[in-house]
C-alpha positions in Angstrom: 29.8 85.1 62.6 30.1 86.7 58.8 32.6 85.6 56.3 34.1 87.5 53.7 33.3 87.2 50.0 35.4 85.5 47.9 38.1 87.0 45.9 38.1 88.3 42.0 40.8 85.4 41.4 39.1 82.5 43.0 35.6 83.7 41.3 37.0 83.3 37.9 38.7 79.9 38.5 35.4 78.5 39.7 33.5 79.7 36.6 36.5 78.5 34.6 35.3 74.7 36.0 32.4 74.7 35.3 33.0 75.4 31.9 35.1 72.8 31.2 33.3 70.2 32.8 30.3 71.1 30.6 32.4 70.9 27.1 33.4 67.6 28.2 29.8 66.5 29.1 29.2 67.7 25.5 32.4 66.3 23.9 30.9 63.0 25.6 27.5 63.1 24.6 28.5 63.8 20.4 30.9 60.9 20.7 27.9 58.5 22.0 25.9 59.7 19.4 28.3 58.9 16.5 29.2 55.6 17.8 25.8 55.1 18.0 24.3 55.8 14.3 27.8 54.6 13.2 26.6 51.2 14.3 22.9 51.0 13.4 24.0 51.8 9.7 26.8 49.2 9.1 27.9 45.9 11.0 31.6 45.9 11.7 33.3 42.8 11.6 36.3 41.6 13.6 38.7 40.5 10.4 40.4 37.5 12.2 36.8 35.5 11.5 37.0 35.4 8.1 40.8 33.8 7.6 40.1 30.9 5.2 42.2 28.2 2.9 41.0 26.8 0.2 40.2 22.6 1.7 40.2 21.2 -2.1 43.5 19.7 -3.5 43.1 21.6 -6.8 45.3 24.8 -5.5 44.3 26.9 -8.3 40.2 26.8 -7.5 39.4 29.1 -4.8 35.8 28.9 -3.2 34.6 29.6 0.3 33.8 26.8 2.4 32.9 27.8 6.0 32.3 25.0 8.3 30.9 27.4 11.3 28.6 30.1 12.0 29.9 34.0 12.9 28.0 35.5 15.2 27.8 39.3 14.5 26.1 41.7 16.9 23.8 38.5 17.9 23.2 37.9 14.5 23.6 34.2 12.4 24.4 34.0 8.7 22.1 31.9 6.9 22.6 27.9 6.8 24.8 26.5 4.1 21.8 25.4 1.5 22.1 23.0 -1.5 25.1 24.1 -3.3 23.1 23.7 -6.9 20.0 25.6 -5.4 19.9 29.8 -6.1 18.9 30.7 -2.6 16.6 33.8 -3.8 15.8 35.2 -0.4 18.1 35.7 3.0 16.3 37.3 6.0 19.3 37.3 8.1 22.1 38.4 6.5 24.7 40.3 9.0 26.7 41.5 6.4 24.7 43.9 4.6 23.8 47.6 5.5 21.0 47.5 8.0 18.1 49.6 9.0 17.4 52.7 7.4 20.6 53.4 5.6 19.9 51.8 1.3 22.4 49.8 0.2 23.8 50.3 -3.4 23.3 48.7 -6.2 25.6 46.2 -7.0 27.1 46.2 -11.1 28.2 43.8 -12.7 29.4 43.3 -16.3 29.5 40.8 -18.6 32.6 41.5 -21.2 32.0 40.7 -24.7 34.7 42.6 -26.1 36.4 39.0 -27.1 33.1 37.6 -29.3 33.7 36.5 -32.4 30.3 35.1 -32.6 26.4 35.8 -31.2 25.2 32.3 -31.2 23.9 32.0 -28.0 22.0 34.9 -27.9 20.4 33.7 -31.1 19.5 30.7 -29.4 18.8 31.2 -25.7 17.9 35.2 -25.4 18.6 39.0 -26.9 21.8 40.9 -26.0 21.3 43.8 -23.2 23.4 46.6 -24.0 21.7 48.8 -21.6 21.3 48.3 -17.6 18.8 45.8 -16.8 18.0 46.0 -13.3 17.3 42.6 -11.1 15.4 43.0 -7.6 17.4 39.8 -5.6 14.6 39.5 -2.9 11.7 41.0 -1.3 14.4 44.2 0.0 13.3 47.0 -2.6 17.4 47.5 -2.2 18.7 44.3 -2.7 19.1 45.1 -6.4 21.9 44.2 -9.4 22.3 46.0 -12.1 23.7 44.2 -15.1 25.1 45.5 -18.3 27.3 44.0 -21.3 30.1 46.1 -22.7 32.7 45.7 -25.3 35.0 48.2 -24.3 37.9 48.4 -22.1 37.6 51.6 -20.6 33.6 50.4 -19.3 34.5 48.3 -17.2 35.4 51.1 -14.8 31.8 52.0 -13.8 31.1 47.9 -12.5 31.5 45.9 -9.0 31.8 42.9 -10.8 33.2 42.2 -14.3 31.9 38.4 -15.9 34.0 37.3 -18.9 31.9 34.7 -20.2 34.1 31.8 -22.2 32.9 29.4 -25.6 33.8 28.1 -28.6 33.2 31.7 -30.0 35.4 33.7 -27.3 39.0 35.1 -28.8 41.8 35.0 -26.5 42.9 38.5 -26.8 46.1 40.0 -26.6 48.9 40.9 -23.7 48.4 44.4 -24.5 44.4 44.3 -24.1 44.7 42.9 -21.2 47.4 44.7 -19.5 45.4 47.6 -20.1 42.2 45.9 -18.4 44.6 45.0 -15.4 45.6 48.6 -15.7 42.0 49.8 -15.7 41.1 47.6 -12.1 44.0 48.6 -10.6 43.9 52.4 -10.8 40.1 52.6 -11.6 38.2 50.0 -9.6 40.8 48.2 -7.0 37.7 46.7 -5.0 36.6 44.7 -8.2 36.1 41.2 -8.8 36.3 39.2 -12.4 34.5 35.8 -12.8 35.6 33.6 -15.3 32.4 31.7 -16.4 31.8 28.7 -18.7 29.3 25.6 -19.4 32.4 23.9 -21.6 34.8 21.3 -20.8 38.9 22.6 -20.8 39.6 20.8 -23.9 37.1 23.1 -26.3 38.3 26.4 -24.7 42.5 25.9 -25.4 42.6 28.0 -27.7 41.0 30.9 -25.8 43.2 30.8 -22.6 43.9 34.7 -21.9 48.0 35.0 -22.4 50.9 34.6 -19.5 51.1 35.9 -16.8 47.6 37.1 -17.0 46.4 33.5 -16.5 47.2 33.4 -12.5 46.3 37.1 -11.8 43.3 37.8 -13.5 39.9 36.0 -12.2 39.1 36.4 -8.8 36.0 33.4 -9.1 34.6 30.8 -11.5 31.7 29.7 -12.6 31.8 26.9 -14.1 30.5 22.9 -13.7 32.7 22.2 -11.2 32.0 21.6 -7.7 34.6 23.6 -6.4 34.0 26.5 -8.4 32.7 29.6 -6.5 29.2 29.5 -8.4 29.1 25.7 -9.1 26.9 25.5 -12.6 26.0 21.7 -13.0 24.3 20.8 -16.2 21.9 18.6 -13.9 21.7 16.8 -10.8 19.5 14.7 -8.3 17.4 15.5 -5.5 16.1 13.5 -3.0 12.9 14.1 -1.7 12.0 15.6 1.3 9.3 13.1 2.7 9.7 9.6 0.6 6.7 7.6 -0.5 5.4 5.5 1.3 5.4 2.9 -1.6 7.5 2.0 -4.6 6.6 2.1 -7.8 5.5 -0.9 -9.7 6.0 0.8 -13.3 7.1 -1.8 -16.1 9.6 0.7 -17.4 10.0 -1.5 -20.5 6.6 -1.0 -21.6 6.0 0.5 -25.1 10.1 1.1 -26.0 10.2 -0.7 -29.2 13.7 0.5 -30.2 17.3 -0.6 -28.6 19.7 2.2 -28.7 19.7 5.5 -29.9 22.0 8.2 -30.5 22.1 12.3 -31.7 25.0 12.8 -33.6 26.2 16.8 -32.8 29.2 18.4 -33.5 32.8 16.2 -34.5 35.5 18.4 -32.4 35.8 16.0 -29.6 38.8 14.7 -27.9 38.4 11.1 -29.0 37.2 9.5 -32.0 33.2 9.5 -31.1 32.4 8.7 -34.4 34.3 5.7 -35.0 32.9 4.5 -31.4 29.3 4.7 -32.6 30.6 3.2 -35.7 32.0 0.2 -34.7 29.5 -0.3 -31.6 26.5 -0.5 -35.0 28.7 -3.0 -35.9 28.2 -5.1 -33.4 24.3 -4.2 -32.8 21.3 -2.5 -34.0 21.6 1.5 -33.3 19.7 4.5 -34.6 21.1 7.5 -35.3 19.8 11.3 -35.4 21.1 14.3 -36.1 22.7 15.8 -39.0 24.6 12.6 -39.3 21.5 10.3 -39.5 17.5 10.7 -39.1 17.0 14.3 -40.0 14.8 15.8 -36.6 15.5 19.4 -35.1 17.9 19.4 -32.1 15.6 19.4 -28.4 12.9 19.6 -30.8 10.3 17.9 -29.4 9.7 15.4 -32.5 13.1 14.3 -31.8 12.1 13.9 -27.6 8.8 12.0 -28.7 11.0 9.4 -31.1 13.9 8.8 -28.6 11.9 7.9 -26.0 11.0 5.2 -27.2 14.2 3.4 -27.1 15.3 1.3 -24.1 19.4 3.1 -24.3 20.6 5.8 -25.6 24.4 6.9 -26.0 25.3 9.8 -23.8 28.8 10.0 -25.1 30.7 12.8 -24.0 32.8 15.3 -26.5 35.8 15.4 -24.2 36.2 13.6 -20.7 36.9 15.7 -18.1 36.6 15.2 -14.5 33.0 16.2 -13.4 32.1 16.9 -16.9 28.5 15.5 -17.5 26.6 17.1 -19.8 23.0 18.0 -20.7 23.3 14.5 -22.8 23.2 12.5 -19.4 20.6 14.4 -17.8 18.1 14.6 -20.9 18.6 10.7 -21.1 17.5 10.3 -17.1 14.0 12.4 -18.1 13.5 10.5 -21.3 13.4 7.5 -19.3 16.3 5.9 -21.8 19.1 4.1 -19.8 22.3 6.0 -20.7 25.2 4.6 -22.0 28.1 6.8 -21.0 31.5 7.5 -22.2 32.8 10.6 -20.2 34.2 11.3 -16.7 35.6 8.6 -14.2 32.4 6.2 -12.6 33.3 7.8 -9.8 32.4 11.1 -10.8 29.0 9.8 -12.4 28.5 7.8 -9.0 28.9 10.8 -7.1 26.6 12.8 -9.4 24.1 10.9 -10.8 21.4 8.9 -9.3 22.1 5.2 -7.6 22.4 2.7 -10.7 20.8 4.5 -13.1 23.8 4.1 -16.1 25.8 1.7 -17.9 29.4 2.7 -17.7 31.0 1.7 -21.2 34.9 1.1 -19.1 33.1 -1.4 -16.7 33.7 -3.6 -19.7 37.1 -5.5 -21.3 35.6 -5.3 -24.6 33.3 -3.7 -26.5 31.6 -7.0 -27.5 31.3 -7.5 -23.5 29.4 -3.9 -23.6 27.2 -5.2 -26.2 26.0 -8.4 -24.8 24.9 -6.9 -21.2 23.3 -4.5 -23.0 21.2 -7.5 -24.7 20.8 -9.3 -21.3 19.5 -6.2 -20.1 16.9 -5.9 -23.0 15.8 -9.2 -22.5 15.1 -9.1 -18.7 12.1 -6.4 -17.9 13.2 -7.0 -14.2 16.3 -6.4 -14.5 15.5 -3.2 -17.1 13.3 -1.9 -14.4 16.3 -1.7 -11.3 18.0 1.0 -13.7 15.2 2.9 -12.5 14.8 2.3 -9.0 16.0 5.5 -7.9 12.9 7.1 -9.0 10.8 6.1 -5.7 13.9 8.1 -3.8 14.1 11.2 -5.8 14.2 13.1 -9.4 16.3 14.5 -11.5 16.9 18.4 -12.5 17.9 19.1 -15.8 19.4 22.5 -15.7 20.4 23.0 -18.8 18.0 25.6 -20.7 16.4 23.9 -24.0 16.8 26.3 -26.9 14.4 28.4 -28.4 13.6 27.1 -32.3 12.3 30.4 -32.8 15.5 32.1 -33.3 13.2 35.7 -33.8 11.1 35.7 -30.6 13.6 34.5 -27.9 13.0 36.3 -24.5 14.7 39.5 -23.3 15.9 37.7 -19.5 18.2 35.0 -19.9 16.6 31.4 -18.5 17.6 31.4 -14.8 20.2 28.7 -15.7 22.8 30.6 -17.6 25.4 33.2 -16.1 23.7 36.3 -17.8 20.2 35.3 -15.7 18.9 37.6 -12.8 19.5 34.4 -10.7 23.2 34.2 -11.6 23.8 38.2 -11.0 21.8 38.2 -7.4 24.0 35.5 -6.0 27.6 37.1 -7.5 26.6 40.2 -5.7 25.4 37.9 -2.7 29.4 37.1 -2.6 30.6 40.5 -3.7 28.8 42.1 -0.8 30.5 39.5 2.0 34.0 39.6 0.5 33.7 43.5 0.6 34.0 43.0 4.8 36.9 40.5 4.4 40.3 41.1 5.9 42.7 41.2 2.7 43.7 37.3 2.0 47.2 36.6 0.7 46.2 37.1 -3.2 47.8 33.4 -3.8 44.9 32.1 -2.2 42.1 34.6 -4.1 42.6 33.5 -8.0 41.6 31.3 -10.1 43.7 30.0 -12.8 42.2 28.6 -16.0 45.9 27.3 -17.1 46.2 25.6 -13.9 46.2 21.6 -13.7 43.4 21.8 -11.5 41.0 23.3 -14.2 43.4 23.0 -17.7 44.7 19.9 -16.5 41.4 17.9 -15.2 40.5 16.0 -19.0 41.8 12.6 -19.6 41.7 9.8 -21.5 38.5 8.3 -21.7 38.7 4.8 -20.4 40.9 3.0 -18.6 40.7 0.1 -20.6 42.9 -0.8 -23.6 39.9 -1.5 -26.2 38.2 2.5 -25.2 42.1 3.5 -25.5 42.4 2.9 -29.2 39.6 5.7 -29.9 41.4 8.1 -27.7 43.7 11.0 -29.9 46.6 12.2 -29.5 45.2 15.6 -28.3 
């Protein structure tokens, strides 16, 4: 039997159907290819996993505190390390660009437009007014570019702007800050500003920026406080990874002929520190070094070798603020002297310092009682050695860099402990890359306010006992 050939209309329909099928197949293939390329170049994250809240009672301090591991494409972010330790390498970072696509360098500016004196550059490092490249890991693409700038318009080409604060920095007027905000909002809306200082709020009260800019200028903080986004304490106590099998038998009183030493420094204090030392000197022998006593260069080997011959050292802070335990204390411990302290509360010292390593003046009902206890410890080597038992379980790290004595030959790269260093800007860049992938948070939870009670209100009287309160200034 023979069949009739299909008509012309049927042929056209058949061809059209075949063409549509081919087009659909090609379209699906192209979509799969695009999706594959996109997922191989960058990790896409669910914004819900980034919801976080500040857990501190100090509501104006904002810091990242993630207790759970996030699983993104089967990769976990690195485990949280010691908050005082800069983690130089991160091999399993699920938040950064992957595979063959290079990361763009994060650009960090240090705004020096408010600085009135260059003392820090004369003592620690040379200013870097041109670009400096920092390699943050063995990954050749993990690079940060840092540079000091002083003109407002220069900040528009940077991802992060650090505002360093010390006693030589001026506050700037409202018009200046308004223009800075305008540049950020119009030219660089994702730019992050960092308030960076190692000084106490008392020393910086004249530098607080004009209101209303205090509340919504700085996204992050870099201070000595443990609740900062980038904690930068003057020192810390580190336990040994493996404990020694035996305890020390050294007599720490051996070879120490002096009783109490003190090195005077600046007189800009929140309390009458000089009067305190003078009154104490009436009750017991104190040898004073520095500009108000025996002359020897600060941080010099000559001065250090002399102070090491004393049993006790007066580690008296210039201001009494929460967690403000400066290099005076940590340096005393490295000198193997027992620090007699006036500063933050005893609870702060107990939480941050080696156990039973200091004498807190506020423990005593009078200055006479304090002196009697010092004499008691001096007369008993066994009792004196109890102040060094912490050396059996750990060691002290003094993270405040020593100032160079030769101001003409300071290094190009700042010490790692300073926020100008490559180590610090690499930590900033890491947080910046993480933040770029976050969902937008409530703005009220994302700023550090230097005029807030959590920071500016963290200073207090230098003791609770009435005899110490007599040395308090009416600030």
